[in-house]
GUTORLO-166873 format. One record per residue (C-alpha): x, y, z. Coordinates in steps of 0.05 Angstrom, whole numbers, padded with zeros to 5 digits, always signed. Layout:
BEGIN
XYZ
...
***
This chain:
BEGIN
-02014+01393+00813
-01959+01442+00855
-01943+01385+00898
-01933+01332+00846
-01875+01376+00803
-01810+01351+00858
-01826+01277+00854
-01832+01289+00776
-01765+01332+00779
-01729+01277+00818
-01750+01221+00768
-01725+01262+00720
-01660+01269+00755
-01656+01194+00768
-01676+01176+00697
-01612+01225+00669
-01561+01191+00722
-01584+01122+00700
-01569+01145+00625
-01503+01168+00643
-01484+01104+00687
-01503+01070+00620
-01462+01105+00570
-01400+01100+00617
-01409+01027+00613
-01415+01018+00545
-01366+01064+00530
-01311+01023+00585
-01337+00959+00537
-01323+00987+00472
-01260+01019+00498
-01197+00978+00453
-01152+00948+00489
-01083+00970+00502
-01027+00930+00452
-00992+00895+00511
-01052+00863+00536
-01054+00820+00456
-01037+00741+00456
-00971+00734+00442
-00973+00663+00411
-01007+00685+00354
-01050+00621+00315
-01049+00641+00239
-01084+00690+00191
-01156+00714+00201
-01202+00706+00146
-01245+00760+00108
-01303+00738+00133
-01282+00726+00206
-01269+00798+00198
-01341+00818+00164
-01380+00777+00215
-01344+00810+00278
-01371+00876+00245
-01440+00861+00219
-01447+00824+00307
-01419+00895+00331
-01469+00933+00292
-01526+00889+00310
-01507+00897+00386
-01498+00977+00379
-01570+00981+00340
-01597+00930+00403
-01567+00984+00447
-01587+01052+00414
-01664+01025+00410
-01676+01016+00486
-01645+01084+00499
-01665+01128+00443
-01651+01204+00484
-01572+01172+00500
-01533+01219+00451
-01468+01181+00473
-01488+01124+00454
-01495+01143+00379
-01433+01177+00383
-01397+01120+00409
-01426+01069+00354
-01405+01122+00309
-01331+01115+00332
-01340+01046+00330
-01356+01030+00257
-01308+01089+00234
-01251+01066+00274
-01254+00990+00286
-01203+00958+00326
-01142+00928+00286
-01101+00873+00320
-01029+00904+00329
-00998+00836+00302
-01020+00805+00240
-01054+00745+00236
-01082+00746+00317
-01155+00700+00325
-01199+00702+00382
-01168+00641+00439
-01217+00584+00446
-01243+00611+00512
-01284+00677+00490
-01345+00677+00489
-01393+00675+00433
-01419+00752+00434
-01346+00781+00449
-01312+00806+00388
-01250+00764+00365
-01213+00828+00373
-01234+00848+00438
-01193+00844+00504
-01198+00777+00543
-01223+00789+00613
-01167+00781+00662
-01214+00746+00719
-01212+00690+00672
-01144+00688+00649
-01095+00661+00693
-01044+00688+00658
-01066+00770+00647
-01019+00789+00699
-00958+00753+00679
-00944+00740+00599
-00885+00710+00574
-00869+00705+00508
-00880+00643+00459
-00815+00593+00456
-00793+00572+00384
-00818+00518+00347
-00756+00463+00351
-00757+00404+00296
-00781+00335+00335
-00782+00273+00302
-00836+00223+00285
-00849+00208+00366
-00839+00275+00385
-00890+00299+00336
-00935+00249+00359
-00937+00260+00422
-00945+00340+00417
-01014+00331+00371
-01037+00287+00435
-01021+00340+00483
-01048+00397+00429
-01117+00364+00431
-01124+00345+00492
-01109+00424+00524
-01154+00448+00458
-01219+00401+00490
-01207+00428+00555
-01205+00499+00526
-01271+00483+00497
-01303+00459+00561
-01276+00522+00596
-01311+00564+00546
-01373+00539+00549
-01367+00536+00629
-01352+00610+00619
-01400+00629+00573
-01455+00603+00620
-01425+00645+00675
-01415+00706+00644
-01468+00717+00595
-01524+00769+00610
-01576+00785+00587
-01571+00828+00534
-01518+00776+00509
-01576+00720+00509
-01629+00769+00466
-01581+00783+00415
-01547+00714+00409
-01600+00676+00377
-01585+00717+00306
-01509+00711+00323
-01490+00641+00344
-01491+00611+00281
-01451+00663+00252
-01398+00660+00309
-01396+00588+00302
-01379+00588+00229
-01331+00641+00239
-01298+00598+00298
-01298+00548+00252
-01260+00579+00192
-01207+00607+00244
-01201+00532+00264
-01189+00514+00192
-01141+00570+00181
-01105+00550+00246
-01095+00477+00219
-01076+00494+00152
-01027+00539+00170
-00996+00527+00238
-01011+00458+00262
-00999+00423+00196
-00928+00443+00201
-00920+00390+00250
-00957+00338+00222
-00904+00350+00163
-00872+00288+00140
-00786+00291+00171
-00740+00306+00104
-00711+00235+00095
-00641+00265+00101
-00651+00288+00173
-00674+00225+00202
-00632+00189+00245
-00596+00126+00222
-00570+00066+00254
-00512+00064+00288
-00446+00041+00230
-00419+00001+00286
-00466-00071+00275
-00459-00058+00199
-00423-00118+00157
-00348-00108+00131
-00338-00119+00062
-00289-00181+00061
-00225-00176+00028
-00206-00209-00041
-00147-00240-00019
-00143-00228+00060
-00079-00257+00064
-00047-00216+00011
+00017-00179+00043
+00000-00112+00061
+00065-00086+00037
+00115-00028+00070
+00114+00048+00056
+00167+00081+00037
+00163+00149+00008
+00125+00148-00055
+00134+00064-00061
+00093+00010-00031
+00151-00041-00016
+00125-00114-00012
+00182-00168+00011
+00181-00245+00016
+00226-00292+00051
+00225-00364+00044
+00272-00411+00084
+00268-00493+00067
+00304-00552+00058
+00312-00593-00014
+00323-00664-00021
+00331-00684-00091
+00360-00741-00132
+00405-00698-00183
+00435-00635-00143
+00463-00599-00207
+00416-00625-00262
+00474-00661-00309
+00480-00733-00334
+00528-00747-00277
+00492-00721-00210
+00480-00746-00146
+00428-00743-00091
+00438-00680-00037
+00405-00641+00016
+00403-00578+00006
+00385-00519+00047
+00349-00470+00003
+00339-00393+00015
+00298-00343-00034
+00285-00277-00024
+00229-00245-00072
+00208-00171-00067
+00165-00119-00104
+00155-00045-00102
+00097-00008-00139
+00093+00067-00141
+00041+00111-00104
+00043+00167-00165
-00022+00200-00193
-00001+00205-00268
+00062+00154-00280
+00081+00090-00258
+00143+00048-00235
+00157-00013-00208
+00222-00057-00186
+00217-00131-00181
+00270-00171-00156
+00295-00243-00125
+00355-00272-00103
+00356-00357-00088
+00423-00381-00048
+00435-00454-00050
+00486-00502+00002
+00489-00570+00018
+00478-00603+00077
+00492-00670+00058
+00509-00711-00016
+00537-00675-00076
+00575-00606-00053
+00535-00552-00083
+00545-00481-00060
+00515-00426-00111
+00467-00370-00111
+00434-00335-00173
+00392-00261-00176
+00358-00220-00218
+00325-00148-00205
+00287-00104-00262
+00250-00035-00260
+00193-00008-00301
+00176+00068-00314
+00118+00083-00351
+00113+00158-00373
+00051+00196-00404
+00075+00246-00456
+00034+00295-00495
+00004+00292-00563
-00014+00221-00543
+00057+00195-00525
+00079+00147-00476
+00147+00134-00454
+00166+00059-00432
+00242+00053-00400
+00268-00015-00368
+00337-00034-00338
+00357-00101-00301
+00423-00141-00275
+00425-00214-00264
+00475-00265-00246
+00469-00335-00251
+00519-00390-00258
+00527-00439-00321
+00479-00491-00317
+00513-00551-00323
+00461-00576-00379
+00486-00521-00424
+00511-00528-00487
+00572-00497-00460
+00588-00522-00392
+00653-00537-00388
+00669-00610-00352
+00718-00624-00298
+00703-00563-00261
+00694-00551-00188
+00641-00498-00199
+00621-00469-00272
+00635-00394-00291
+00589-00345-00266
+00544-00301-00316
+00528-00229-00303
+00471-00190-00347
+00458-00119-00349
+00396-00103-00400
+00362-00044-00411
+00307-00020-00465
+00276+00050-00479
+00199+00049-00525
+00163+00106-00547
+00088+00087-00564
+00038+00139-00603
-00039+00125-00611
-00063+00150-00682
-00147+00138-00671
-00139+00064-00681
-00065+00063-00702
-00013+00040-00658
+00061+00049-00667
+00120+00035-00613
+00200+00044-00634
+00241-00003-00583
+00311+00005-00575
+00343-00048-00531
+00417-00058-00505
+00440-00133-00472
+00506-00143-00447
+00539-00206-00424
+00602-00217-00385
+00623-00278-00353
+00668-00304-00293
+00729-00349-00294
+00717-00427-00290
+00756-00458-00227
+00780-00528-00254
+00784-00583-00209
+00860-00580-00213
+00854-00514-00182
+00871-00480-00248
+00833-00417-00275
+00798-00415-00346
+00783-00353-00374
+00714-00338-00404
+00735-00266-00436
+00721-00281-00504
+00648-00303-00487
+00635-00234-00471
+00584-00198-00516
+00536-00138-00531
+00468-00143-00565
+00446-00076-00595
+00370-00078-00621
+00314-00037-00650
+00241-00057-00661
+00185-00022-00695
+00118-00049-00686
+00048-00020-00720
-00013-00040-00694
-00096-00033-00711
-00140-00033-00659
-00204-00073-00682
-00234-00065-00616
-00217-00049-00547
-00203-00124-00529
-00171-00144-00600
-00109-00105-00635
-00074-00150-00689
+00003-00124-00700
+00066-00130-00741
+00137-00120-00726
+00211-00121-00754
+00274-00121-00715
+00340-00108-00728
+00402-00108-00690
+00476-00129-00682
+00517-00164-00637
+00592-00148-00622
+00639-00189-00579
+00694-00154-00539
+00738-00198-00570
+00750-00191-00649
+00773-00265-00654
+00755-00314-00596
+00807-00369-00571
+00790-00416-00632
+00798-00359-00691
+00735-00340-00707
+00695-00279-00709
+00632-00286-00669
+00599-00216-00685
+00533-00226-00724
+00476-00186-00756
+00416-00197-00721
+00343-00187-00774
+00269-00215-00753
+00200-00201-00771
+00138-00230-00736
+00059-00222-00736
+00015-00223-00671
-00042-00204-00635
-00052-00164-00578
-00112-00183-00516
-00140-00143-00475
-00203-00171-00435
-00186-00138-00369
-00176-00206-00307
-00212-00256-00364
-00165-00252-00416
-00090-00211-00430
-00034-00218-00457
+00006-00215-00529
+00027-00276-00578
+00063-00272-00645
+00092-00324-00693
+00151-00300-00751
+00219-00312-00763
+00294-00295-00738
+00368-00308-00760
+00440-00285-00737
+00486-00282-00792
+00551-00287-00758
+00616-00253-00792
+00658-00309-00799
+00644-00341-00866
+00658-00417-00834
+00604-00416-00778
+00521-00419-00813
+00483-00363-00790
+00436-00386-00726
+00360-00377-00755
+00296-00413-00748
+00222-00396-00733
+00202-00345-00674
+00149-00362-00630
+00134-00310-00565
+00076-00315-00525
+00056-00285-00455
-00022-00295-00435
-00061-00304-00369
-00124-00329-00367
-00184-00327-00307
-00234-00384-00327
-00270-00368-00262
-00252-00328-00196
-00187-00354-00163
-00164-00389-00215
-00102-00369-00271
-00073-00397-00322
-00014-00374-00351
+00024-00389-00421
+00088-00368-00439
+00135-00373-00495
+00197-00351-00517
+00257-00358-00581
+00324-00347-00553
+00388-00353-00604
+00444-00385-00556
+00520-00365-00582
+00579-00409-00568
+00652-00399-00576
+00654-00477-00589
+00701-00490-00646
+00666-00499-00713
+00594-00488-00684
+00553-00431-00692
+00506-00447-00635
+00435-00465-00626
+00355-00435-00617
+00327-00451-00553
+00246-00447-00553
+00223-00449-00487
+00145-00457-00460
+00113-00461-00397
+00037-00471-00372
+00030-00451-00300
-00036-00458-00262
-00057-00428-00190
-00118-00448-00156
-00139-00410-00090
-00173-00469-00058
-00198-00436+00009
-00168-00366+00030
-00113-00391+00060
-00097-00449+00025
-00067-00442-00055
-00042-00493-00107
+00003-00479-00167
+00032-00530-00216
+00073-00519-00281
+00087-00556-00333
+00150-00548-00378
+00170-00560-00457
+00241-00543-00483
+00267-00554-00555
+00336-00540-00564
+00360-00542-00641
+00438-00539-00650
+00456-00495-00717
+00497-00542-00778
+00480-00610-00747
+00418-00657-00728
+00424-00655-00657
+00378-00634-00613
+00356-00627-00541
+00278-00639-00504
+00272-00621-00429
+00205-00643-00400
+00191-00608-00327
+00138-00618-00282
+00122-00587-00215
+00062-00582-00162
+00058-00538-00092
+00016-00518-00031
+00020-00456+00004
-00016-00459+00071
-00015-00392+00104
-00028-00394+00176
-00042-00326+00194
-00022-00262+00141
+00048-00257+00153
+00069-00332+00152
+00054-00399+00117
+00076-00464+00098
+00094-00480+00028
+00114-00542+00001
+00128-00571-00073
+00149-00636-00120
+00185-00632-00187
+00214-00674-00243
+00252-00653-00292
+00278-00700-00355
+00328-00691-00415
+00333-00732-00470
+00384-00716-00523
+00412-00752-00586
+00482-00726-00570
+00522-00766-00520
+00530-00743-00443
+00476-00702-00445
+00408-00743-00418
+00397-00740-00347
+00334-00741-00290
+00323-00702-00228
+00277-00708-00178
+00265-00669-00119
+00217-00648-00054
+00215-00585-00018
+00188-00562+00048
+00195-00489+00073
+00171-00436+00118
+00145-00369+00078
+00136-00295+00104
+00120-00238+00074
+00101-00170+00108
***
């Protein structure tokens, strides 16, 4: 027995050494991984079930190892330390990689031998937004990478699993698979699903605007205009030739070929609140062959609209006109080389006030006519000073807006015509008092129908008792109707009292009306036409004049700045007074330029 004791002691020492080595190995396995060895690219949050399954698995592993060696106190201490202080990941939401073995904890450091990037860890690149095609490519790449990682994990589990792990894997594989599946679902919901979301429609790319269709202009041949300060100036110059059967429009007129130049312009303000418009024209005629004609006429007028406080609006107008006396005028002088030139300066100021649906307008107007001298055929000059006069008038209009499109109104007018000379060359006092009343209708249906018309009575009583008053029905109209796009029909009507200085005559009342039509046949082809009817009623007699006229024309635009224009016109005057009837026919062809 004594000989056997040394062998027994030697065996016990070997067992103790083996126990110590086993304890050291277990402690090395249970040592927590340093923070820097943790995976830096986080996948998402860890579920509660995964943490609980991991703790239960660790407890079972430690109990199995403790049952193999009951005499190893270090093993029990390690188990108590592990249960008391379980490893927590440094960054919240860390989960195990796909290549971890089934028996390893999801919080254990991965083996460096199986991780080619263990010694060179780099931070995850920030995710950038992608288009739908890029997201599809990234999704395919991720799915391929996950499949490769799973194959590597399976291969690694077959190479590194020891006998102790195989013993405990039978009861733990189901828990590990459930935990891995839950983690995969968690990652799919928290991270991968972000890439699968639909891109905000506002962030999607749109096509180039270079190829988009441009909306066509309403009138591609309209004058573009010239910017002058705060106004847009649109001039038009027309040069052509007129062949006429009656050059001066008189009962003794003769044929002629005339050179005709017309300059027209308009200027519109570009202001924020108020507005201003300036219009003008000038026509110059010279004879090329036939009856001698050399005259000029023109007009310029401006209108200013100003919005005042308390629903008040002010409208101011100012104009100047110069035109030679017509050979068909009742005051035309026979046997002259040129008729006297009549010049007119007129202006008005009106104030409009709206009170609920009531409309009030008060307008004051001034008109001054002065005449030049007439040149007789014998070379003498005949003064026309006794015809110079000034008309002052005031008009009050009251209307009620039945609807935004219809406003009936009534107005009264009072005025005074004063001649520069109290007595004319025949000794008559020509100054007179003006009174009038009328009722009408304002229409505002935008581009369809707009304007106004009115009827009433107008009277001018002359101061000289030997002369009867000029009086008669009053008719006024200014309407524009567009039955369809590109077609405009206009109707104008005006009543004018024409005074005279002829001996024993008071004057006449002239009713003028025009029906006009304009049709845009094509974008670069416009047709226009007009019909005229004038009736002149002489005061103190049964004398009267009837003037009928018709005109038709075409304008063909070569481009936006130049076009060809032509028109034909006929005019006929019939009268019960001798020496007044005439007929005039004419044809015009010219070139029009605009800017």
